[in-house]
Structure formats: C-alpha cells, structure tokens
N, C-alpha and C positions, 0 to 999 in steps of 0.2 A: 504494499498500498505506499502510496504518497503522503506526503506532511499533513495536507489536507483532509485524507480520509482516514489519517491515522488521529488527528484531532476529534472528529466527528465521530470514530469509533469510542473515543475516551469518553466523551458526552454522553453517547448513548450507555457506556457501563455505569455512568453516575447515575442518568435517570434510572436506569433498572434497578440498580442498588437502594435508592430512594423510594421506587413504587414498591420494592420487596417488602422493604421494613415498613413502611405505611400500611400495606396490607396487613403484616402480621401485627402491626400495634407494638413492634419492639425489633430492637436488632441493633447492627452498629453501621449505619447509612456512611458517617464522617470518617469513619476509618476505611471504609471501601474508597470514596471519593478522592482519598489523598493518593491511594495507587491505583485508581482508574487508566491514568496513560500509560506507567509501567508493564500494566497487563493488557492495554490495547497494541503495544508494539512488540510485547512478546508473542502473543497469539497469532498476530498478523504476518509479522515479518521473519520469525525466528523457530516456534516452537514446530517441531516436528509431528505429527501427531494423528493417528486414524483412529477417530471416534468411535466408529463401526465395530473396530477391532480393538479395545483396550489392552489386549493379552500381545499385541503385536512384539515380537521382540525387539524391535529397533526402535519404540515408541520413545519419544523424549519422555522425561516423568517430572512433573511438577507436584510440589509442596507448599500447600499454603501453611506456613509455621503460623501465622496471626488470624489463627481460625476464627477469631471472632469478625473477620471482614468476609465472611461466606457470601454475603449478598454479591460481593463482586466476582466472588467465584462462581455462582449461579449464574449471574448476569453474562460471564464468560461463556458459559455452557450455552446459553441460550445463543449469544452469538456465533458460536460454533455450529448452532444446530443440533446440540444433544439433546436440549430439552425445549419445549415451547412457551409461549408467554404465559398460556392457562397455567402450567406448572411451576413458574417463576414465582407467582403470585399466591402458592400454596406454602410460601416459606414460614416455617416454624409453626405450622399447624398439624394439628392432628394425623396421623397416616401420612405425611408427606415425605417423600424423600429428601428435602431439602432442609435438614436440621439446622437448628442454631448456630452447629459447630459442625463443621462435614465431616463423614464417617464414610469408611468404603462399603458399610455392610448393604448398601442397596445403591450407592453409586459407583460403576464400576470403574470412573474415573477419577477417584479419589485412592489417593495412594496410602495415606494412614489416617488416622482420626488425629486431629487437632482439637486445641482449645484452652489445654494446659501449655502457658507458655514457655519456650525454650526448647521444645520437643520437634518442631519440625525439622531444623538443621540437621541435628544429631540423626535422625533417621534418614534425613538425605544423603548423609555421610555413607550411611549403611548401603543405600540403591547406588550410588557413587561407586563402592566399593567392589559391589556385585558386578557393576559394569564394566568395570577398569579390568578386576582380576578373575572374574568367572564367566558372565558373559559375554564380554568381548564383543558386543555388536555395535558400538559406537555411538549409543544413546548419550543424549545430556540430561543432568538432572539441575533445574532451577528450583531455587528455595526463594519463597517471598517471606521475608520476616517483618517485624516491627520493631521500632526504634527501642521501645518499652523493654522488649523481651531480651536486648542486649545487657541487661542487667542479671539474666540466668546465668550461673555458673556453666549449667550443661552445653550455653551456646558456645562457652570457650574450650570447654572439653571437646567439641565437635570441631571445633576451628584448629585446635593443635592437632587434631587427629589428621582431619584433612590434608593439612599442612605437611605433618610427616610423610602421609601416603603420596603426596603428590598428585592428587586429584583432579587433573586439570578437565576434567569431565563434570565439574561441580560448579555450580554459579550460584551464589546467593544474592539476592535484592533486598536491601534493607531500606525499608520506607521510612525515611526519617521527618517524620512530620511534627518533630517538636515536643507532640501532647500526648500523655497518659491518660490514664484514667482520672486520676485525681487532679493532673495539672502537669506543668512541664516536666520533662524527663529530664536526668540526670546532666546530659550532654548537649539538650537542646539542638540546634542545626549546627553544632560543630561538628561538622563530616571529617575533618583532619583527627579528633579525638577518634573515632571510629577505625579511621583508615590506619592510624599508629598500632592499635590493637592486633587488628588483621595481619598488618606488616609483620608483628613480630612474631604470628606464627607461621610465616612463609608463604601468605597471599597476596597474589596480585590485585590491586587496588583501585577503582575507577570514581572518581566523585562527578556527581553529575545532578544537574536541573532536572529534578522527579516530574516536571511538567514542560520540558523542552523533548516532544516527540523524535527530533532528528537526533540531538544529544543522547537520547535514551537507546536510538537504535545503533548509533555509531559505540556506544557501549557495549551493547549487546555484541554485535561483530568483535571488537576488542576480546571480549570474554571468550568468544569461541576459538578466536585465534590464538589463545595464550597456552604456551606448552608448558608441562611441567609442574602449573603450580595452579591451585583453585583460584576463582577470581570472586570478589567481594564488588556488586556495586553499591555505593552510597549515594542514594538519590535524596536530593530536600525536596521536600513536599510540604503541601499545606494540608492539614485535616478539614474536610469539609470543601476541600477544593471547588470553585465554581458558583458557590451559592455565597450571598453577601452576608447574610444573617448567620451563618454557622461557620465561617471561613476562619479558620485559625483561632478560632475562639476555645476559652476554656468551657469545662462544664456541659459538654454535650456529648460526653463519652457513652456510647450504647443508648442512645435514645433517638427513636426515629425522630424525624424533622418535624415541628411545629405545624409549619406552613408547608406540607409537602406540595400542593398542588402549583404555589407560587415556587416555590425550589425548581420543580420541573420546568416551568414556563421560562423561568431565567435560566435553564440548562439546556434551552432549545427545543423542548416540548417532546411528545411522543411520535413525534412523525416520522423519524428514524426506524427503519429496521434492516440494519446491515446485517449481510450474514458473510461469514468469513471463510474463505476456502482455505484451511489450515494445511501448510504443507504437509506433504504427504512422507512418512519415515523409507528410508531405503530398504530396500529386500535385505533380508537376514532369517537365519533360522536359528533355533534355540539351542545352544550347546549342551544344556544340561545333559548328564550322562543318565542311561536307561536305570530308573533306580531298581530295579530288579536285578540280582546279580546273587551269587553262592554268600551266604552267609554262614559262619562257622564261630558260635559263640565260643568264648572261653570255658572252661568245664576244669571244677574245682572238686577235689576230692573231699568227702565227709569227713568230720573229724571222728575221733574214736567217740566224744561224749560233748552233750552241750555244755559242759564244765570247762573244756580245754583251754589251757592258757593259750596256746599257739591256734593260729589260723589265719584267717584272710580279711585285711582292711576292704568295707566296702568301697572305700575311695579306690582302691586298687582295681577291684572287679569294673568298678566304673569303667575307668581309664582304658582297661583291656577289651571290654564289651565295646567300648566308641569307637576304638579302634577297628574292632571285627567289623562294626556296623559301616563304618566310613569305606570297608572294603566290599561289604555286600550292596550297598547302595550309595550310588556316585552323588546325589542330591543332598547327602546329609554334610554340614560343616560345622566347624568347632571354632567357638571364640574363649578365651580366657581372661581375666582380669590379673595376669602377671602372677599369679600364682599355681600354674600349670604345672610346676614340679609339685607340689603338694594336693591338686586337687587330682591329678593324672590324667588332665588333659593332655599333657605333652607325649602321652602315647599315639594318640592321636596324631600330635602334631609331627612326629618323626615318620609317621607313615604316609601321612596325608598331607605334606606341608603346603601345596596348593590350595587346600582347601580349609587351612588353619588360619585363624584371625587374632593377632596379640592386641589386647585392647587396653592393657597397662591398668594402672590404677586408675579407672574411671571407669566406676561401675554403671553409670548413667549411661556413657558412651557404648559399653558394651551390649547392654540392653537394647539401646536404640539401634546398634548396628544387628542384632539379631533380629527387630522388628522390620528395618528394612531389608535384609537379606529374605525372610521369609517373605514380603511382599514381592519380591523376585521368583517366589518358586522353590527356595532352598529351604530345607529342614536344618535348622540351627539348634546346637547344642552349648549353652551359654555356661560358665562354671566359674565360681569364685567361693570364698568362704561365705558360709549361709549368713554370718550376722552381718557381712559387707552389702548382700543384696536389698537389704532396708533402705540404702542409700536409695537405690534404683526402684523402689516402689511405687512410684508416679509413674514412673516409665512402663513398669507391669501392668497398673491401671489400666493406663491409656491403651497399651497392646491388646489387652481384654475388649476393651471400646471397639478398637479397630477388628475385632476379630483373628487377630496374629496369630499363628500358630508357631510357639517357639518353647522350646526345651530349656528349663534354668534346671540348673544341679548346685547344691549348696552344700558343701563341705566343713568337717571340724564343726560340726554341730554338738551343743549341749556342752555341760560340765564335762564330759566323759572326755576333750579332749587333754585336761587335765591344767599342767602347770602355768600354760600360757596366760591364765585369769580372765576374766569377765569381757574385757572389751573383745574377745576373739571368739566368744562363744553365741555360737546363735542358737538363742533360746526364745525367740520371737517368731520364729521363720514360718514354722508350721500354720501358726494364726495368723501371719501375714497372707500368705498363699492361699489358704481357704477361704479367706474373704474375698479373694477375686472371683468375679463373676465367670461361672464356668470351666471353672480350673482342676486339675487333677494334680492331688498331693499323695506321693508316694514316699515311702519310708521301710526300706527294706533292711533285713537284720544280718544278712548273710551274703556271701559271694556269688552262689547260682541264682539266689533269688534276684541280685541288683542284675546281674548280667541280662535277665529274661526282663526285667522291668524296663532297663533302658532300651531295649530293642522295641517293646510296647510302646513306649512312648512316642515312638516315630511315627505312630499310626492313629494318633488322637487327633483330637482339634483342642482350639482354645490353647490356655496357657497351661504347661504341664511341669512338674517342679518334683523333682527326686533329692532326698536328703541322704548325704554319705556321711560316714565316719571317719575318724582319723584312726582309730586304733585298731587292732586286729582283733577278730570275732570269731568264734568255731563255726564250721560250716556246718549248717542244721541240716539242709537239704541237698538231694541228688542233684545232678545236672539236667537230668531229664525231669523234672518236677515243672508244673505248670503253675501261674500266679496271674488269674484273670485280674484285671482292672476292675475296682471295686468289690474283691474278693477278701477271704483272711485266711490262715491256716490253723486249725485246730491240734495243737499239738500234745495236749493230755486231755483225756477225757474218760469217764466212766459212769456207771449208774451211781455210783455213791459220792458225786462231786456234791460238796457243799459249797462252794464258790468257785467263780471264776476270775481268773486274773487276765487282763486284757492288757498286751504290750506291744510294743514296735520299736524296731532298731535296737542299739545296744541295751535296752532294758529287755529283750527277751530272753536271753540267758538267764538274767537275773530272776525273771521270773520263772523258769524252769527249775532255778536252783532252790528258790522260795518253795514250789510245788513238791519238791522231793525232801525238804524240810517239813511242809506241813503234813507230809504223808506220814513221815518217820512219827508224827504226833497221833496220827489217827484220821487227819483231814485231808481229805482229798478234794484236790484244785483243779480244775478244769483250766488250761492255758491257751490264750487265742494270741495268733500273732497279726495282729491288725497293720498289716504291711500299707493298705489302701484306706490312708483317713479321709480322701475325697475323691470318688463317691465311697460310703461306706458300706459295708455288709451288713446291714440293718437284720437281716432275716437269721445271721448266724449269732449277732449279740442279742435278739430277742430269744430265741431257742436257747441260749447260755443263762439267760436271765430266769425263763420258766421254768428251769430244770433245777437251777440251783440256787436262785433267790437272791445271790449275794456277786456283787461286780466290785473288784479293786484295778482302775486303771492306774498305771504306770508309763511315764514318760520324763524324757530328759529335755525338758521344755517347761517353759512357764505355764502355770495353771489354767490361764485364761487362752483360750483359742484353740488350743492344741487336741491331743487324743482324748482325753476327758471329754472336751467338746463335742468333739466327734462322735464318742459312744452315745453322748446323749442324745443327740440328732437322732438316733436311732429309736428313741422313744418319745418324739416329738409328734406324736400321731394321736394324741391322749390316752395312750394306753398308760398304766399305773407303772412308774420309775421304780426299778429294784433299788433295794438297798445296796448303797454306792459309796465305797471310798478312792478318793481321788490322789493319788500321791504324783508331785511333779516339784519343780525349783521353786521354790518360795521364799528362798534368801538370796543375799548377795554373794555370789560364789568369791573365792579368793583362789589363791596359788596353792596346790595340791596335786597329789598323785590322781590318776583317773579314779583308780578303785578307792582312795580317800574322798574324791568329789563325790562319787555316786552314793557314799554312805553319808557324807555331812547333807547332802541333799536329801536324804530318806527315800531315795530310789535303788538303793541295791536289794539284794535278796534277802539280807536279814531286816531288813525293814520293811520291804514286802510280806513277809512271812509274820512279822510281830502285828503288822495291819490286817492280814487275813484272821490269824487267831483273835483280834480283838473284835472284827465285823461278825466271825461267827460267834463267838461266846454271846453278843450283844443280841443277835438272832435270836438264839436258844433262850435266852432271858426273858426275851419278847413273847 
C-alpha cells in the first residue's frame, strides 16, 4: 500500500476499535488507537500470512503482548477478511470468540493468550527459537508490546535470551504512548531509555514516529534486513490518537469513549471498508520428525524390599526416560533452567542436543519458551527444582488459558532433599499445579513408575506436572507394570484392614514400613500409592474408606492443597467423609539429613505408625 492508503487503513482500524468497544460498553480503545498505524503498515506491507491456513508452516507469527488492545487485533482480523463486521461488534459479549483479551481457544490466528503483561515477548522468543532451530522455514515473529509492560522483569529475561540466541527472525514493536493505567509510564516518551536497555542485550534498535507510516515502513524493512540480532522498533505514539477529546489524556485507560459517534466522525466516519490482501507466505514444508518411532523405556530391577536403602532416584529415571522418549518421538523437546545436571535433563541434552534448550536461571522464560514451542506443534518438557517453578506460576496460569500442552517437571521436592534447607524445598508445588485449570499432577515413588508416567505425559492435553525426588528410593514396581493416569496402586490389602494409609512419592516406602510396624502390633493397614493426584482415583479411595473406615494421608508437602486435599476431593460429592488424619509438613524446616527431616516433619514411618495407632484406638473408643 502507498502512504495515503496506509493512513486510511490506520484510521479504519481506529474507527473499528472505537466501535467494538462502544458496542461492548467496555474495552481499551485508546490503547488500540495509539498502535493503529503500526499495525496498518505491518498488515499491509510486511506480514506474510494465509488466514485460511493458520497452520501454514511458513506463516509469520504475531503476538499481541499488550492484550488489552484486543479491539485493534480484531479490527485487523476484519481488515484481513478473517471476521466480518457483525462479529466485530460481538466483542466481549457472551459466547463471542472476541474475548476481552485474546486467546487461541477459538481464534486460530492467535498464537497465545495475553493480558497478563510481560508475557508476549517471552512466548515470542519461544516461537522464534522454534523457527530458528527446529522449523527452519524462514518465518518471522512480530510482537507488539506496550511501554507499561517494559517494567516487567520477564520482558528483560526475554530480551537477554533473544540477544544471546541471535534471533534475527524476531521483531518487537514497542508502542511508547507514554500513558499507563493510572498515569505516565516510568520513561514517558524517552525512546532512548528503552533503546539503551535493548542494546545492552544485543538488540538492534530503531526509533521512529509511530504515526508516520512511511517511517514505520522503513523501520520494518530495516528489521527484516538485520542479520544476527533481534530488532526492537521503539515507536513514539499518542494514546487515543486522532480524537481530540481523548488524545494523550490521562484517566481514560480501559474506558470506551463517552462520545463514540463524535469520535468516529472525527476519524472520518464508517464509510471505509478497506480489505487488505495480506502477503502470502512462501511455500514450505513442516520439518517435524514423525512422532511415531521405536520407544524403549529404561528398565529397573526391583529392590529386595520396600525398605532397601539402595535404589534409584526418580529424577534419574526421569532423565533416562526422557532421553528414551526423545529417541522414540522426534517432536519431543526439552528445556531446563541451568540445573540439568540435577534434574537429569542433561541425559536428553547429550542424546538430542538439537532439541535441547538451555534457558539458564530464568524460569519465567523457560516456561514461556515451552509455550512458544508448543504453539508450533512441539511437545516440550521443561524442568527445574520444584521450588523455583513458583516463580513462573503466572506463566503456567496463562498457558492453561491458552490451552497450551506443556510438560513441567519439578525435582528436589520436599524436606526429603535434606541439608540444603527450606529455600530449595518445593513444598507448595502440588497445590500450585493442582489449582491450574485442566492440569494433570503426577508424583511417582519409584523408577519404573516414573519412566511410564514420563511417557504417558506426552499424550495428555493441558498442563502436565511430574514431581521427582532427589534421593534414591527402592524400586517397588516391575518394569512392565502399568500406571494409568487417574489411577493408584493398592500395595497392601486384606479383609482385616482397620485403616488405610495414602501416600505418594517419598512417603510410599515410609507408609509400607509403617504398615509392617502396625501389623506387628496387630493392626492391619491398607496402603495406597496415590501417584496421580489429579485426576485422583476416587473409586479406590471411596472403597478403602468404606472397608477400613479410617484414612491417614502422608505427604512431603504443605498441608494445604496437596495429597490430603486431593483425597478429600474424592468425598466432595456429599457422601460421608471418613475419619481422617493428615500428616504433612507444618513447620519451617532447617538443615538436616533426609531421615531427620522426615522425622522432624512427622511424615516418616514412625510418625505414620503412631498416627495410625491413635486413629484406630479413637475409632474403637467411639
């Protein structure tokens, strides 16, 4: 398009942003208006995309990081012919695809859910990494950010990672409109302040008037021609551009225009009906390896007894199983946060270096990269210490909103890690992951179980979490045992059981030892290995409650939100709740050996047996 046509397209995008927000009675039209010219030039002259084939491997990718400017995105979709005017005016209404902040659940042209600021660029880095290292089809990734979100630390994690990886297929466009939600941003219209920061991370920067369509056009061309560096286009814009009553004025964020009809008239009215013939992507083929292949999981020999001191750490089994899965499935990729020697993700790295991504100590970027890779069709496994995944919780939450399929693995969980102390102990991770919509939460107790669950995760949907342990544990199960998602294993059972011990992970051997002690005292105890905390095996738990009357849950986790609450969920249908004792970590641990930690927390075999005796005695008295 020529200059005049681009100006007209920008005005149309503003008008449609105002109209959509007015029809909804809510939204962010002024934030959309500031970036309208930036989007007009991108759509008409530089973006390569087949809206009829959103999965085309050579399509450019666009991420609206400032997700509140969704009216602008939807106006762009209309200009491209992807939606019509009638649908545009359903914005924010019940049942509409056009949500207040965009998600890919119903819109195939949206790469990732946005709205929690600071996440678009990190996910864009993941998509760009896929294009650069895996897909290799030459597509570009364009990310539109607001200036307010430049205060988010995750933006600079992404900037450093992109610079380190020399992602010259990535362009971020920063809409520097000076105004945030409650007033001016930190740097206002000081474009150089942003440029210095990006340059420090190895980016090429271009400063531009964000309402000069010719200057914008040249800036995009410069970004495309820049090699060896990602490009940041820093555009000075005005919030509410084009409407005198709102332009560059404070206090209007997130509000539809009061006089929408007058504003539309000032912007030139509704007579425009520009349709953009978006540039087609070049021919390309997807280079993903065929996912089906020979999968040979590692096999671990069973221990002599459940109380053997020697065994295999579940983190070791995870690493070996993931490497094997990578050999059997060419679409599996692995990411780690610079602890691969501890999580054992390094096993995958050594066998499949081309599909391994080192994200360093940047957990938000690690999860965002996983989301970006998943958006391109890969099956990512991202691992770090369970405690450190809490840093990335918002990214995990947003990944769920996106419907993203990612596998997360948290190692070194619980007090059982021993002397490192509480800063390294994941004691909240099960609660955090269980609270995620549609998540799957798994906590294996031995090596063979771990290997099978690692494989099963690849075929699931949504957010999948696997908790692994640092120390060696006995191998309880044979290598051919099956572990269905949502299942459990009954390890001790008889007609004389007077109570049930429910455990998972490191507490399973402790529960078995406690059951042996109680049996010596004449108290038979059923033992359930609840390796699937979500979904939970409600049927087995209800049967145990009916047949034994008493339950003891024991977990190396805080009392809130973990295994105990998962067990209670099985009785949330109104049926009577059995007599229940919940053993969990209720103190603030210090440094001690693993055995000392378990005892101090009251979750070792001795503590479980004591709780069982008391529970049975009270049941008899009653």
